[in-house]
N, C-alpha and C positions, 0 to 999 in steps of 0.2 A: 188497923186499917189494913186491906186486902189488897195489895198493890199487884199489877201485872206489868208484864214487859211486851210490846208490841214491836217486833223487828220490821224494819221499813226498807232500808238501803240507803238512799241519797240523803243528804242534809237538807236539801231543799223539799224533798218530799215529806220527811219528818216534821219541818216546821210547818209545812202547810197543813198537813193532817194535825198536828198537835193544836195549831189556832183554830182550826175548825171544830174540834173536839171539845175547846174551852168554850167556844163561842156558842155550841149548839147543845151542849150538855152541862155546862157550868162545874165540870169536873176538873180536876187538876191533870194536866197533861205536859211533862217535861221530858225534853229532848236529851238524850245521852248517848256516848258511845257504847254499841253492843259489847257486853262482857266478852272477853276472849275465849271463854269456854263454850260460848254460843255462837261465835262469829265463824261461820262454816264457808267462807268465800263469799261475800258481796253485801251481806246485811250489817253495814258499818254503823248504821244509827237504829236507835230505837226509841220509843215513846213509854215513859214510865207513866201509868194512869192507875185510876182505881178499877177493880174488877167489874163495877157496875157498869162502866162505860164502854167495855169492849164491844158488845152487841152494837150500840150506836156507832162506835169507831168504825167498825166493819161495813155498816152501811153508808157511813159519810165516804168512806174510801172507795165504796162501790160506784156511789153516785158521781164523785168527782174523779173518776178512775184514777184513782191513788193506789201505789202498792200497798199491799196489807201480807205481812209474812206471818211467821209463826207466833203464837202466844204462850207467854210463860208466867207460871205464878211465882212470885218472889216470896221466899220465906228464909228467915234466920232460924238456922238448928245448930244448937251448941256453940253459937257466937260465928257461925259460919254462914254466909249468903248461898243459898240453894235455890235453883231454878228448875221447875217442873213444868214439862210440857202441856198446855191445855188443848192446842190445835196445831 
């Protein structure tokens, strides 16, 4: 599975966008605290979802005027979680 992390900001916006992603794409969308290594002041919540849902999530966020931060690919390398920026 190719997971991605979308930084959002507030818990309310993250909950709303995750609900819309699940409803409109039928993909998994889980809310989580943004990992400390990615939290650069402000984006305290993120949505973990499938990479295939990212384009749809961006369109949904735009349509409903929801914040949409950076997108990171999540990988496990040598037992360590690594985040690589996609946008």
